[in-house]
TORDO-458886 format. One line per 10 residues: number of its first residue (from 1); their letters; for each residue x, y, z of N, C-alpha, C. Coordinates in nm, 2 decimals, always signed. Layout:
// residues N
NUM = A = X,Y,Z,X,Y,Z,X,Y,Z | ...
***
This chain:
// residues 214
1 = XXXXXXXXXX = +0.10,-0.11,-0.03,-0.03,-0.03,-0.03,+0.12,+0.13,-0.01 | +0.05,+0.24,-0.07,+0.14,+0.35,-0.06,+0.17,+0.40,+0.09 | +0.23,+0.42,+0.10,+0.29,+0.53,+0.24,+0.19,+0.67,+0.26 | +0.21,+0.70,+0.37,+0.09,+0.80,+0.43,+0.12,+0.94,+0.33 | +0.24,+0.92,+0.30,+0.27,+1.05,+0.24,+0.22,+1.13,+0.10 | +0.18,+0.95,+0.02,+0.10,+0.96,-0.09,-0.02,+0.97,-0.10 | -0.09,+0.93,+0.01,-0.21,+0.95,+0.04,-0.29,+1.08,-0.03 | -0.42,+1.05,-0.11,-0.45,+1.18,-0.15,-0.52,+1.28,-0.02 | -0.51,+1.40,-0.04,-0.62,+1.43,+0.06,-0.73,+1.41,+0.11 | -0.77,+1.39,+0.18,-0.94,+1.38,+0.21,-1.04,+1.50,+0.15
11 = XXXXXXXXXX = -1.13,+1.39,+0.06,-1.23,+1.52,-0.04,-1.34,+1.51,+0.06 | -1.38,+1.65,+0.10,-1.47,+1.70,+0.18,-1.65,+1.62,+0.11 | -1.78,+1.62,+0.23,-1.92,+1.53,+0.15,-1.91,+1.68,+0.08 | -1.88,+1.83,+0.11,-1.96,+1.84,+0.01,-1.90,+1.88,-0.17 | -1.74,+1.88,-0.12,-1.69,+1.83,-0.30,-1.76,+1.72,-0.31 | -1.75,+1.65,-0.28,-1.79,+1.49,-0.30,-1.86,+1.47,-0.43 | -2.03,+1.54,-0.37,-2.17,+1.59,-0.36,-2.14,+1.61,-0.53 | -2.06,+1.73,-0.54,-2.06,+1.78,-0.67,-2.02,+1.70,-0.77 | -1.92,+1.59,-0.73,-1.82,+1.49,-0.82,-2.00,+1.45,-0.95 | -1.93,+1.41,-1.07,-2.01,+1.37,-1.20,-1.92,+1.25,-1.21
21 = XXXXXXXXXX = -1.94,+1.14,-1.28,-1.86,+1.05,-1.34,-1.94,+1.05,-1.49 | -1.87,+1.00,-1.60,-1.91,+1.02,-1.74,-2.08,+0.93,-1.76 | -2.10,+0.83,-1.69,-2.22,+0.77,-1.74,-2.27,+0.71,-1.59 | -2.31,+0.83,-1.48,-2.34,+0.79,-1.39,-2.47,+0.79,-1.44 | -2.52,+0.91,-1.48,-2.66,+0.95,-1.50,-2.75,+0.78,-1.62 | -2.64,+0.69,-1.65,-2.70,+0.54,-1.69,-2.63,+0.42,-1.63 | -2.66,+0.48,-1.48,-2.69,+0.37,-1.35,-2.78,+0.25,-1.35 | -2.91,+0.33,-1.41,-3.04,+0.22,-1.42,-3.02,+0.17,-1.54 | -3.01,+0.22,-1.65,-3.00,+0.17,-1.76,-2.87,+0.03,-1.76 | -2.76,+0.06,-1.72,-2.70,-0.04,-1.65,-2.76,-0.17,-1.61
31 = XXXXXXXXXX = -2.84,-0.12,-1.49,-2.91,-0.24,-1.43,-3.02,-0.31,-1.45 | -3.06,-0.22,-1.54,-3.19,-0.32,-1.61,-3.16,-0.39,-1.75 | -3.04,-0.35,-1.75,-3.00,-0.39,-1.87,-2.91,-0.52,-1.81 | -2.91,-0.60,-1.75,-2.84,-0.64,-1.69,-2.90,-0.79,-1.67 | -2.85,-0.94,-1.68,-2.91,-1.05,-1.71,-2.88,-1.12,-1.57 | -2.93,-1.20,-1.48,-2.87,-1.30,-1.44,-2.88,-1.39,-1.47 | -2.85,-1.51,-1.40,-2.91,-1.68,-1.43,-2.76,-1.74,-1.49 | -2.77,-1.86,-1.51,-2.68,-1.95,-1.65,-2.64,-1.83,-1.77 | -2.65,-1.77,-1.82,-2.67,-1.68,-1.91,-2.65,-1.55,-1.86 | -2.60,-1.54,-1.70,-2.62,-1.36,-1.72,-2.46,-1.31,-1.70
41 = XXXXXXXXXX = -2.53,-1.19,-1.71,-2.41,-1.08,-1.74,-2.44,-0.96,-1.64 | -2.37,-0.88,-1.61,-2.40,-0.77,-1.56,-2.32,-0.61,-1.56 | -2.36,-0.53,-1.61,-2.24,-0.41,-1.62,-2.27,-0.28,-1.50 | -2.17,-0.26,-1.49,-2.17,-0.14,-1.37,-2.04,-0.02,-1.40 | -2.07,+0.03,-1.36,-1.94,+0.16,-1.36,-1.92,+0.19,-1.21 | -1.77,+0.12,-1.23,-1.65,+0.20,-1.15,-1.56,+0.29,-1.12 | -1.67,+0.45,-1.04,-1.64,+0.56,-1.10,-1.51,+0.62,-0.98 | -1.48,+0.71,-1.06,-1.37,+0.78,-1.01,-1.20,+0.74,-0.93 | -1.19,+0.61,-0.94,-1.10,+0.53,-0.97,-0.93,+0.58,-1.01 | -0.88,+0.59,-0.87,-0.71,+0.68,-0.90,-0.70,+0.61,-1.02
51 = XXXXXXXXXX = -0.64,+0.73,-1.14,-0.53,+0.67,-1.22,-0.45,+0.74,-1.27 | -0.29,+0.73,-1.26,-0.21,+0.78,-1.28,-0.13,+0.76,-1.33 | -0.08,+0.81,-1.46,+0.06,+0.80,-1.56,+0.17,+0.75,-1.56 | +0.24,+0.64,-1.54,+0.40,+0.68,-1.51,+0.45,+0.64,-1.62 | +0.57,+0.73,-1.67,+0.66,+0.69,-1.72,+0.80,+0.68,-1.70 | +0.86,+0.52,-1.69,+0.97,+0.49,-1.63,+1.08,+0.38,-1.67 | +1.15,+0.38,-1.68,+1.24,+0.27,-1.75,+1.23,+0.13,-1.65 | +1.18,+0.04,-1.67,+1.20,-0.07,-1.56,+1.30,-0.10,-1.52 | +1.37,-0.13,-1.38,+1.50,-0.15,-1.36,+1.58,-0.01,-1.34 | +1.56,+0.10,-1.39,+1.63,+0.22,-1.32,+1.61,+0.30,-1.24
61 = XXXXXXXXXX = +1.71,+0.38,-1.18,+1.67,+0.45,-1.05,+1.55,+0.49,-1.02 | +1.44,+0.60,-1.14,+1.37,+0.64,-1.15,+1.24,+0.52,-1.04 | +1.30,+0.40,-1.17,+1.17,+0.29,-1.08,+1.16,+0.23,-0.96 | +1.32,+0.27,-0.94,+1.34,+0.19,-0.78,+1.26,+0.28,-0.68 | +1.26,+0.41,-0.72,+1.18,+0.55,-0.60,+1.07,+0.49,-0.64 | +1.01,+0.46,-0.73,+0.85,+0.46,-0.74,+0.79,+0.36,-0.70 | +0.89,+0.24,-0.71,+0.82,+0.09,-0.68,+0.86,+0.08,-0.51 | +0.97,+0.16,-0.46,+0.96,+0.18,-0.29,+0.88,+0.25,-0.27 | +0.86,+0.37,-0.29,+0.70,+0.45,-0.27,+0.60,+0.41,-0.23 | +0.56,+0.28,-0.39,+0.40,+0.25,-0.34,+0.42,+0.08,-0.32
71 = XXXXXXXXXX = +0.51,+0.03,-0.28,+0.49,-0.09,-0.19,+0.48,-0.16,-0.31 | +0.51,-0.21,-0.46,+0.50,-0.26,-0.56,+0.63,-0.27,-0.66 | +0.63,-0.36,-0.74,+0.69,-0.37,-0.88,+0.58,-0.33,-0.96 | +0.70,-0.24,-1.11,+0.63,-0.25,-1.23,+0.58,-0.41,-1.32 | +0.50,-0.40,-1.37,+0.49,-0.52,-1.42,+0.62,-0.49,-1.54 | +0.69,-0.62,-1.59,+0.78,-0.64,-1.70,+0.76,-0.66,-1.85 | +0.62,-0.69,-1.88,+0.60,-0.77,-2.02,+0.44,-0.71,-2.06 | +0.43,-0.73,-2.18,+0.28,-0.68,-2.24,+0.17,-0.76,-2.15 | +0.04,-0.71,-2.14,-0.01,-0.79,-2.07,+0.00,-0.81,-1.90 | +0.10,-0.79,-1.87,+0.11,-0.81,-1.72,+0.08,-0.68,-1.59
81 = XXXXXXXXXX = +0.03,-0.76,-1.51,-0.04,-0.62,-1.40,+0.07,-0.67,-1.30 | +0.06,-0.59,-1.17,+0.15,-0.60,-1.07,+0.04,-0.56,-0.99 | +0.08,-0.57,-0.85,+0.02,-0.46,-0.75,+0.08,-0.55,-0.63 | -0.03,-0.46,-0.53,-0.07,-0.52,-0.40,-0.20,-0.54,-0.31 | -0.24,-0.54,-0.25,-0.40,-0.56,-0.19,-0.47,-0.44,-0.21 | -0.37,-0.32,-0.26,-0.48,-0.18,-0.30,-0.43,-0.10,-0.43 | -0.38,-0.13,-0.45,-0.30,-0.10,-0.56,-0.27,-0.16,-0.71 | -0.29,-0.15,-0.80,-0.23,-0.22,-0.91,-0.15,-0.13,-1.08 | -0.04,-0.19,-1.11,+0.00,-0.15,-1.22,-0.01,-0.19,-1.33 | -0.11,-0.15,-1.48,-0.09,-0.19,-1.58,+0.00,-0.16,-1.68
91 = XXXXXXXXXX = +0.07,-0.25,-1.78,+0.19,-0.26,-1.87,+0.09,-0.20,-1.98 | +0.15,-0.07,-2.00,+0.08,+0.01,-2.13,+0.21,+0.00,-2.30 | +0.32,+0.01,-2.19,+0.46,-0.02,-2.31,+0.53,+0.00,-2.24 | +0.67,-0.05,-2.31,+0.84,-0.06,-2.24,+0.82,+0.02,-2.11 | +0.76,+0.14,-2.15,+0.85,+0.24,-2.05,+0.71,+0.34,-2.04 | +0.59,+0.26,-2.02,+0.47,+0.31,-1.99,+0.38,+0.24,-1.93 | +0.27,+0.33,-1.80,+0.22,+0.19,-1.70,+0.11,+0.31,-1.63 | +0.02,+0.20,-1.60,-0.09,+0.34,-1.53,-0.13,+0.25,-1.42 | -0.08,+0.35,-1.31,-0.13,+0.33,-1.15,-0.28,+0.32,-1.17 | -0.35,+0.24,-1.06,-0.47,+0.19,-1.05,-0.50,+0.20,-0.90
101 = XXXXXXXXXX = -0.66,+0.23,-0.87,-0.65,+0.18,-0.70,-0.81,+0.29,-0.62 | -0.84,+0.24,-0.56,-0.96,+0.32,-0.49,-0.92,+0.46,-0.51 | -1.05,+0.52,-0.54,-1.08,+0.65,-0.56,-1.01,+0.76,-0.41 | -0.91,+0.85,-0.49,-0.88,+0.93,-0.39,-0.73,+0.84,-0.27 | -0.65,+0.74,-0.35,-0.56,+0.66,-0.30,-0.47,+0.67,-0.28 | -0.44,+0.78,-0.38,-0.29,+0.80,-0.40,-0.26,+0.96,-0.46 | -0.20,+1.04,-0.43,-0.16,+1.18,-0.47,-0.03,+1.17,-0.54 | -0.10,+1.23,-0.68,+0.01,+1.18,-0.80,+0.10,+1.31,-0.77 | +0.10,+1.41,-0.68,+0.19,+1.56,-0.70,+0.31,+1.53,-0.57 | +0.30,+1.46,-0.49,+0.40,+1.42,-0.38,+0.48,+1.32,-0.44
111 = XXXXXXXXXX = +0.41,+1.22,-0.51,+0.46,+1.08,-0.59,+0.62,+1.14,-0.72 | +0.55,+1.25,-0.81,+0.61,+1.33,-0.86,+0.74,+1.39,-0.82 | +0.70,+1.47,-0.70,+0.81,+1.54,-0.65,+0.94,+1.44,-0.62 | +0.88,+1.31,-0.62,+1.02,+1.19,-0.57,+1.10,+1.18,-0.66 | +1.09,+1.23,-0.80,+1.15,+1.26,-0.89,+1.27,+1.36,-0.86 | +1.22,+1.46,-0.84,+1.33,+1.59,-0.80,+1.28,+1.70,-0.92 | +1.36,+1.81,-0.95,+1.34,+1.90,-1.00,+1.46,+1.96,-1.05 | +1.45,+2.02,-1.20,+1.60,+2.06,-1.22,+1.68,+1.98,-1.27 | +1.85,+2.00,-1.29,+1.89,+1.99,-1.34,+1.90,+1.79,-1.30 | +1.90,+1.76,-1.18,+1.94,+1.67,-1.07,+1.79,+1.53,-1.10
121 = XXXXXXXXXX = +1.71,+1.60,-1.09,+1.57,+1.54,-1.17,+1.58,+1.39,-1.20 | +1.54,+1.28,-1.17,+1.53,+1.14,-1.23,+1.44,+1.12,-1.36 | +1.51,+1.08,-1.45,+1.37,+1.11,-1.61,+1.28,+1.00,-1.54 | +1.23,+1.09,-1.59,+1.06,+0.99,-1.61,+0.96,+1.09,-1.55 | +0.79,+1.03,-1.58,+0.69,+1.18,-1.53,+0.60,+1.07,-1.48 | +0.51,+1.14,-1.39,+0.38,+1.08,-1.28,+0.29,+1.22,-1.31 | +0.19,+1.14,-1.40,+0.09,+1.23,-1.42,-0.02,+1.20,-1.38 | -0.12,+1.25,-1.34,-0.26,+1.23,-1.30,-0.35,+1.23,-1.37 | -0.42,+1.13,-1.41,-0.50,+1.05,-1.51,-0.62,+1.01,-1.43 | -0.75,+1.01,-1.37,-0.81,+0.98,-1.28,-0.90,+1.02,-1.39
131 = XXXXXXXXXX = -0.96,+1.18,-1.45,-1.06,+1.19,-1.48,-1.06,+1.19,-1.62 | -0.95,+1.15,-1.65,-0.92,+1.10,-1.81,-1.02,+0.98,-1.86 | -1.00,+0.87,-1.79,-1.11,+0.73,-1.83,-1.23,+0.77,-1.69 | -1.33,+0.64,-1.74,-1.36,+0.56,-1.67,-1.35,+0.44,-1.65 | -1.47,+0.36,-1.56,-1.38,+0.23,-1.56,-1.55,+0.15,-1.57 | -1.56,+0.07,-1.64,-1.68,+0.00,-1.64,-1.64,-0.13,-1.65 | -1.73,-0.21,-1.55,-1.70,-0.36,-1.48,-1.81,-0.45,-1.58 | -1.74,-0.52,-1.63,-1.88,-0.65,-1.70,-1.82,-0.76,-1.66 | -1.95,-0.83,-1.59,-1.91,-0.95,-1.51,-2.01,-1.07,-1.55 | -1.99,-1.22,-1.53,-2.10,-1.30,-1.53,-2.07,-1.43,-1.65
141 = XXXXXXXXXX = -2.16,-1.54,-1.61,-2.08,-1.63,-1.72,-2.08,-1.57,-1.89 | -2.19,-1.48,-1.90,-2.16,-1.43,-2.07,-2.11,-1.31,-2.08 | -1.98,-1.29,-2.00,-1.92,-1.14,-2.01,-1.80,-1.17,-2.13 | -1.76,-1.26,-2.13,-1.66,-1.29,-2.22,-1.78,-1.25,-2.38 | -1.86,-1.38,-2.41,-1.93,-1.35,-2.49,-1.98,-1.22,-2.56 | -2.03,-1.10,-2.46,-2.06,-1.01,-2.53,-1.95,-0.92,-2.55 | -1.81,-0.94,-2.50,-1.73,-0.87,-2.57,-1.66,-0.87,-2.68 | -1.67,-1.05,-2.72,-1.63,-1.12,-2.82,-1.72,-1.06,-2.93 | -1.84,-1.01,-2.91,-1.91,-0.98,-3.05,-1.85,-0.83,-3.10 | -1.72,-0.77,-3.03,-1.71,-0.65,-3.09,-1.54,-0.63,-3.05
151 = XXXXXXXXXX = -1.44,-0.71,-2.96,-1.32,-0.70,-2.90,-1.23,-0.78,-3.03 | -1.11,-0.64,-3.04,-1.02,-0.66,-3.15,-0.92,-0.76,-3.09 | -0.95,-0.81,-2.99,-0.84,-0.92,-2.91,-0.87,-1.06,-2.90 | -0.76,-1.17,-2.87,-0.82,-1.28,-2.81,-0.86,-1.27,-2.73 | -0.99,-1.30,-2.67,-1.03,-1.35,-2.52,-0.98,-1.46,-2.47 | -0.98,-1.56,-2.55,-0.98,-1.73,-2.45,-0.88,-1.73,-2.36 | -0.89,-1.72,-2.22,-0.83,-1.80,-2.13,-0.74,-1.85,-2.18 | -0.67,-1.89,-2.27,-0.54,-1.95,-2.32,-0.43,-1.78,-2.35 | -0.50,-1.71,-2.43,-0.43,-1.60,-2.48,-0.46,-1.50,-2.33 | -0.59,-1.50,-2.28,-0.57,-1.37,-2.24,-0.68,-1.42,-2.05
161 = XXXXXXXXXX = -0.54,-1.42,-1.97,-0.59,-1.52,-1.82,-0.62,-1.41,-1.74 | -0.65,-1.46,-1.63,-0.66,-1.36,-1.55,-0.59,-1.29,-1.48 | -0.62,-1.14,-1.44,-0.47,-1.06,-1.40,-0.39,-0.98,-1.53 | -0.46,-1.04,-1.63,-0.37,-0.95,-1.77,-0.49,-0.86,-1.82 | -0.41,-0.74,-1.89,-0.45,-0.61,-1.92,-0.39,-0.56,-2.09 | -0.49,-0.56,-2.15,-0.39,-0.51,-2.28,-0.50,-0.38,-2.37 | -0.44,-0.30,-2.44,-0.48,-0.18,-2.50,-0.53,-0.24,-2.61 | -0.69,-0.27,-2.64,-0.74,-0.25,-2.72,-0.81,-0.18,-2.79 | -0.96,-0.23,-2.89,-1.06,-0.18,-2.90,-1.23,-0.27,-2.88 | -1.28,-0.21,-2.83,-1.45,-0.28,-2.84,-1.50,-0.19,-2.92
171 = XXXXXXXXXX = -1.59,-0.25,-3.03,-1.63,-0.18,-3.12,-1.53,-0.06,-3.20 | -1.54,+0.05,-3.20,-1.46,+0.14,-3.26,-1.42,+0.18,-3.08 | -1.40,+0.13,-3.06,-1.36,+0.25,-2.95,-1.26,+0.20,-2.87 | -1.14,+0.23,-2.81,-1.04,+0.23,-2.82,-1.02,+0.26,-2.63 | -0.94,+0.12,-2.57,-1.00,+0.10,-2.42,-0.89,+0.04,-2.39 | -0.86,+0.02,-2.22,-0.81,-0.08,-2.20,-0.91,-0.18,-2.12 | -0.84,-0.34,-2.13,-0.95,-0.41,-2.12,-0.81,-0.51,-2.01 | -0.94,-0.54,-1.90,-0.86,-0.55,-1.76,-0.91,-0.67,-1.71 | -0.88,-0.81,-1.76,-0.97,-0.95,-1.72,-0.91,-0.95,-1.52 | -1.00,-0.90,-1.46,-0.98,-0.88,-1.29,-1.00,-1.08,-1.28
181 = XXXXXXXXXX = -1.10,-1.11,-1.30,-1.14,-1.23,-1.26,-1.18,-1.34,-1.36 | -1.20,-1.47,-1.35,-1.27,-1.54,-1.43,-1.31,-1.49,-1.58 | -1.45,-1.43,-1.47,-1.55,-1.41,-1.53,-1.56,-1.24,-1.51 | -1.49,-1.21,-1.50,-1.47,-1.03,-1.50,-1.41,-0.97,-1.55 | -1.43,-0.87,-1.59,-1.37,-0.77,-1.71,-1.39,-0.64,-1.67 | -1.30,-0.52,-1.69,-1.27,-0.43,-1.66,-1.25,-0.33,-1.77 | -1.32,-0.29,-1.82,-1.32,-0.17,-1.96,-1.27,-0.03,-1.96 | -1.18,+0.01,-2.01,-1.16,+0.17,-1.93,-1.13,+0.22,-2.08 | -1.24,+0.35,-2.11,-1.26,+0.40,-2.17,-1.23,+0.49,-2.16 | -1.22,+0.61,-2.26,-1.16,+0.78,-2.22,-1.33,+0.81,-2.20
191 = XXXXXXXXXX = -1.33,+0.94,-2.12,-1.43,+0.94,-2.04,-1.52,+1.03,-2.22 | -1.51,+1.07,-2.28,-1.59,+1.12,-2.36,-1.65,+0.97,-2.49 | -1.62,+0.90,-2.45,-1.61,+0.77,-2.52,-1.73,+0.68,-2.41 | -1.72,+0.71,-2.32,-1.79,+0.62,-2.23,-1.97,+0.60,-2.25 | -2.02,+0.73,-2.30,-2.18,+0.70,-2.30,-2.20,+0.59,-2.43 | -2.10,+0.60,-2.57,-2.11,+0.49,-2.64,-2.08,+0.39,-2.63 | -1.98,+0.35,-2.48,-1.92,+0.22,-2.50,-2.07,+0.14,-2.42 | -2.11,+0.22,-2.33,-2.27,+0.19,-2.20,-2.36,+0.13,-2.34 | -2.38,+0.22,-2.40,-2.51,+0.17,-2.51,-2.46,+0.06,-2.60 | -2.33,+0.03,-2.65,-2.25,-0.09,-2.72,-2.32,-0.17,-2.59
201 = XXXXXXXXXX = -2.24,-0.20,-2.48,-2.24,-0.33,-2.42,-2.39,-0.35,-2.38 | -2.46,-0.24,-2.36,-2.57,-0.30,-2.36,-2.67,-0.37,-2.50 | -2.65,-0.32,-2.56,-2.71,-0.40,-2.67,-2.67,-0.55,-2.71 | -2.50,-0.55,-2.69,-2.47,-0.65,-2.70,-2.48,-0.77,-2.56 | -2.56,-0.74,-2.47,-2.59,-0.78,-2.37,-2.74,-0.86,-2.42 | -2.78,-0.78,-2.50,-2.95,-0.82,-2.52,-3.00,-0.98,-2.54 | -2.93,-1.03,-2.62,-2.96,-1.15,-2.64,-2.95,-1.23,-2.54 | -2.88,-1.27,-2.38,-2.88,-1.30,-2.30,-2.98,-1.31,-2.24 | -3.11,-1.18,-2.25,-3.17,-1.16,-2.13,-3.31,-1.26,-2.16 | -3.28,-1.36,-2.35,-3.37,-1.42,-2.34,-3.33,-1.59,-2.35
211 = XXXX = -3.42,-1.66,-2.37,-3.36,-1.81,-2.35,-3.28,-1.87,-2.44 | -3.23,-1.95,-2.44,-3.08,-1.99,-2.54,-3.17,-2.06,-2.67 | -3.16,-2.05,-2.75,-3.27,-2.11,-2.89,-3.16,-2.27,-2.90 | -3.21,-2.35,-2.87,-3.17,-2.49,-2.88,-3.09,-2.51,-3.04
***
């Protein structure tokens, strides 16, 4: 877990009440479109997750500083996700990662300050990206089948196992796709595409509300 010095300042109830997630107004539609049973699939938003972009070369002095501060190791290869009980780091590129945690769990500013400034600064960057994307969670026995209607990546478990994350597209929408459990996927579209992504997923879920045709 992140050290206390990295914890984000507490958000007052007044400020928290003003927060609006990209698809919060679609919560009832997502609940209504979810299906239970053997062919079940559920869609919901996980709003306001902490998301911090890290640019750092693995194994470098910068990586050591960030790993020590966060209490975790950076992933080493494509699709890998590392982390601890609270935070996860998704591999985006050879020197690019996305730190994800509960809302307001890490403050990017003190984390960035660890790199120093001026001529003596360590190479790399730490950027607050929490408002850049929202997180949709698709779960249930039919979750993979829903995604396979438009995902550009092979979702077979032999290729995309639990604990993996990739940059791909679902329909026309670029997303990060993260498989957190056997039948649970987190979809991270940019905020401006979130509305479209929800409606695309709800449309793809429709067939599972009816009995399977023999």
